[in-house]
C-alpha positions in Angstrom: 282.2 69.4 139.7 279.1 68.0 138.5 275.4 69.2 140.2 273.0 66.2 141.1 270.4 65.6 139.1 266.6 66.8 140.6 263.8 64.5 139.7 260.3 66.4 139.3 257.5 64.3 140.7 254.0 65.3 141.5 252.3 63.4 144.7 248.4 62.6 144.2 246.2 64.1 146.8 244.7 61.5 149.1 240.9 61.8 149.3 239.3 61.3 152.7 235.7 58.9 153.6 233.5 60.9 156.2 230.8 59.7 158.0 227.5 61.9 156.9 224.4 62.0 159.2 221.6 63.8 157.5 218.6 65.7 159.3 215.6 65.2 158.4 216.0 61.8 157.8 213.0 61.6 155.0 212.5 64.3 152.5 209.0 64.2 150.7 208.9 64.9 147.1 206.5 67.4 146.1 206.0 69.0 149.7 206.8 72.7 150.2 210.4 73.0 151.1 211.1 76.2 152.9 213.5 74.5 155.7 217.1 73.5 155.9 218.5 70.2 155.5 220.9 69.7 158.1 224.4 67.7 157.5 226.5 66.2 160.3 229.9 65.2 159.3 232.8 63.4 160.5 235.5 65.7 160.3 237.1 69.0 162.2 235.5 71.9 161.2 238.4 73.8 161.8 240.2 72.1 159.1 237.6 72.5 156.2 237.6 75.0 153.6 233.8 75.9 153.8 233.1 77.4 150.5 233.7 73.8 149.4 231.2 72.2 151.1 227.9 70.6 149.0 225.4 68.4 149.3 224.2 66.9 146.2 226.0 69.2 144.2 223.8 72.3 146.3 226.4 74.7 148.1 226.0 75.2 151.7 224.2 78.2 152.9 226.5 77.8 156.3 228.7 75.6 158.2 229.4 75.7 161.6 231.0 73.3 164.5 229.0 71.2 166.6 229.8 70.3 170.2 232.7 67.9 169.4 234.1 70.2 167.0 233.2 68.3 163.5 231.4 70.0 161.0 227.6 70.5 160.5 226.6 72.1 157.3 223.2 73.8 156.4 221.7 73.4 153.2 218.5 74.9 151.6 216.0 72.2 151.6 214.0 73.9 148.4 217.3 73.5 146.5 218.3 69.9 147.8 214.7 68.3 147.6 214.7 68.2 143.8 218.1 66.4 144.0 216.1 63.3 145.3 213.5 60.6 144.2 211.5 58.5 145.9 211.3 56.2 147.6 215.3 56.4 148.9 218.0 58.7 148.0 221.5 59.0 148.5 222.3 62.1 150.0 226.6 62.7 148.7 228.5 65.3 150.7 232.1 66.7 149.4 234.5 69.2 150.2 238.5 70.0 150.4 240.4 70.9 153.6 242.5 74.0 154.0 245.2 71.4 153.2 243.5 70.7 149.8 242.5 67.4 150.8 239.1 66.4 148.9 236.8 64.7 151.5 233.6 62.8 150.9 230.7 61.1 152.6 227.1 59.6 151.8 224.1 58.2 153.7 220.5 57.0 152.8 217.5 58.7 153.9 213.8 58.0 152.7 212.3 60.4 150.3 208.3 59.4 150.0 206.0 61.3 147.6 204.1 63.9 149.5 200.4 63.1 149.4 199.1 65.9 151.0 197.4 67.2 154.0 
């Protein structure tokens, strides 16, 4: 009796698009940056591999859940600031779920040039 043939195949991982809101909504170019940029992301915190979360290529300094259980990422403003330019900038967040599914989202923020006091 012959054994049935077994086919090998790969399944391409899907990618999820998530909503993104960044605070502050304006990053001043040339200003001293000692705070943090907060990203509110439309994906459940519990499914995210937080070590993979980046904003404009900058790794998150911390991640938590908001009141709805969705991902909130904190990013050092001093590292994120140099990735933007005036007058507006696209903020791109990327990450991977614990199941290995990549996700991403983007939004636009104002990026005015700091003119001093």
